[in-house]
Each structure stands twice: as structure tokens, then as C-alpha cells.
C-alpha positions as CSV (number, residue, x, y, z in Angstrom):
1,Q,22.9,7.9,-28.4
2,V,19.1,7.1,-26.6
3,E,16.3,7.7,-28.9
4,L,12.8,7.5,-27.2
5,V,9.4,8.3,-29.2
6,E,6.0,8.1,-27.0
7,S,2.7,7.3,-27.7
8,G,-0.9,6.4,-25.6
9,G,-2.0,9.5,-25.2
10,G,-5.7,10.3,-25.9
11,S,-8.7,11.9,-24.5
12,V,-10.8,10.2,-21.3
13,Q,-13.2,10.8,-18.8
14,T,-12.4,11.5,-15.1
15,G,-11.6,8.0,-13.0
16,G,-10.6,6.2,-16.8
17,S,-7.6,5.0,-17.4
18,L,-4.5,4.9,-20.1
19,T,-1.6,3.3,-20.8
20,L,1.5,5.0,-22.0
21,S,4.3,4.2,-24.1
22,C,7.9,5.1,-25.1
23,A,9.7,3.1,-27.4
24,I,13.4,2.9,-26.6
25,S,16.1,2.9,-28.9
26,G,20.2,3.3,-28.8
27,Y,20.0,1.8,-25.1
28,R,23.2,-0.6,-24.0
29,G,21.6,-2.3,-21.0
30,N,23.7,0.2,-18.7
31,S,22.8,2.0,-15.5
32,Y,19.9,4.3,-16.2
33,C,17.4,6.0,-14.7
34,M,14.2,6.4,-17.2
35,G,10.5,7.7,-16.3
36,W,8.7,10.4,-16.9
37,F,7.5,14.1,-16.6
38,R,4.1,15.9,-17.5
39,Q,4.1,19.3,-18.4
40,A,0.5,21.7,-18.6
41,P,-0.4,25.1,-20.0
42,G,1.0,27.7,-17.7
43,K,3.1,25.3,-15.5
44,E,6.2,24.4,-15.2
45,R,7.1,20.3,-15.7
46,E,6.5,18.3,-13.4
47,A,7.8,14.5,-12.7
48,V,6.2,11.9,-12.1
49,A,7.1,8.5,-12.0
50,G,11.0,6.9,-12.8
51,I,12.4,3.5,-12.6
52,Y,16.3,2.7,-12.4
53,T,17.0,-0.1,-15.1
54,L,19.4,-2.1,-13.0
55,D,17.1,-3.6,-10.6
56,G,13.3,-2.3,-11.5
57,S,13.3,0.4,-8.4
58,T,10.2,2.9,-8.9
59,Y,10.0,6.3,-7.4
60,Y,6.7,8.0,-7.4
61,T,5.5,11.1,-6.7
62,H,2.7,12.1,-3.9
63,D,0.0,13.3,-7.0
64,V,0.3,10.0,-8.4
65,K,1.7,6.9,-5.8
66,G,-1.7,4.4,-6.0
67,R,-2.8,5.3,-9.3
68,F,0.4,5.3,-11.7
69,T,2.6,2.6,-12.0
70,V,5.4,2.6,-14.6
71,S,7.3,-0.9,-16.0
72,L,10.4,-1.2,-18.3
73,D,10.3,-3.8,-20.6
74,N,13.8,-5.4,-21.5
75,G,15.4,-2.4,-22.1
76,K,12.9,-1.6,-25.2
77,T,9.7,-0.4,-24.0
78,L,8.9,2.1,-21.1
79,Y,5.8,2.2,-20.3
80,L,2.7,4.2,-17.7
81,Q,0.0,2.4,-16.6
82,M,-2.6,5.4,-15.0
83,R,-5.8,4.7,-13.6
84,S,-8.6,6.5,-11.4
85,L,-7.2,9.6,-13.7
86,K,-8.7,13.2,-12.7
87,P,-8.7,16.6,-14.5
88,E,-5.8,17.2,-12.9
89,D,-3.9,14.8,-14.3
90,T,-4.3,16.5,-17.6
91,A,-0.9,17.4,-19.1
92,M,1.9,16.8,-22.5
93,Y,3.1,13.6,-20.5
94,Y,6.6,13.3,-21.6
95,C,9.7,9.9,-21.8
96,A,13.0,10.6,-20.2
97,A,16.2,8.8,-19.7
98,D,19.3,9.5,-17.7
99,P,22.7,7.9,-17.1
100,S,22.6,7.3,-13.4
101,S,23.8,5.4,-10.4
102,L,20.8,3.8,-8.3
103,A,21.8,6.8,-5.7
104,S,21.1,9.4,-8.1
105,C,17.4,7.9,-10.0
106,A,16.3,7.7,-5.9
107,S,16.4,11.3,-6.1
108,F,13.9,11.2,-8.6
109,G,11.7,14.0,-8.5
110,L,13.1,15.8,-5.8
111,A,14.8,19.3,-6.4
112,G,18.3,19.7,-7.0
113,R,18.7,16.6,-9.4
114,A,20.4,17.1,-12.7
115,P,18.0,17.2,-16.0
116,F,17.4,14.2,-17.8
117,D,19.6,14.0,-20.9
118,Y,17.5,12.3,-22.8
119,W,13.7,13.0,-23.7
120,G,10.7,11.8,-26.2
121,Q,8.5,14.4,-27.9
122,G,5.5,13.9,-25.6
123,T,2.4,12.9,-25.9
124,Q,-0.8,13.9,-24.9
125,V,-3.5,13.4,-22.3
126,T,-6.8,14.7,-21.4
127,V,-9.3,13.5,-18.9
128,S,-12.1,15.5,-19.0
129,S,-14.9,15.8,-15.6
């Protein structure tokens, strides 16, 4: 059983930066896809960034590519570094983990990929204009 606890959310102005952290427990070093998702009020949850645990391959959705960076520290903490934040980045951010092959992780964020198995409780990010 993998458990995930997010932290680091907060309020920033447009153009600012934040780094989210996700403390991971129960992960045994095997083949997983881990990632960040977000959900804004009144909208569906969407994928943001993912990482394959065994080789560090990363995946980003179009809206955040070049502004956000996902990283994994020894399987203990998942990070999301966010810069050049925009009001449309305002959302509840969730980290998630899923036993996965590289090929399956490469479909991160694409329609049709199976849902992730493990989820954190979320951390709020608010970007003001």
C-alpha cells in the first residue's frame, strides 16, 4: 500500500513560483508511474506531469510544458516545481502513484489511460492576477 501526502501549496501572484512536495511511503522501488494532477472548481481533474520511477522519464501536458518540472528523490518524495504561474493554474493539486510499465507511463495524461491507484489528499494552489 502506497501512501501519499502533499504539501507546499499556497497563494502567489502571476509570474510567481511554488514547489509542491509529495511524501511517499510504502513504495518498494518497483516499476511505477508517479505524477501530479489538478482540479479547478467546476472542472474535471486533469493530468499535469508524470515520471517513470525506474529511469526518470518525464511527461508533461501542453499547458505546463516548459514551466513545470517533476522530479523524484530516491522514491521518497515527489516534487513539482512550478514557475511563471498563471491564474489558470489555480487548482487543487494531487499527487498519485500507479504500478506501471514505461509504455503505460508514457501515455500519462492521454485519454484512455487507466486511473492511478493511489492518491494524496491534495494541496491548494491559488494564483492571483
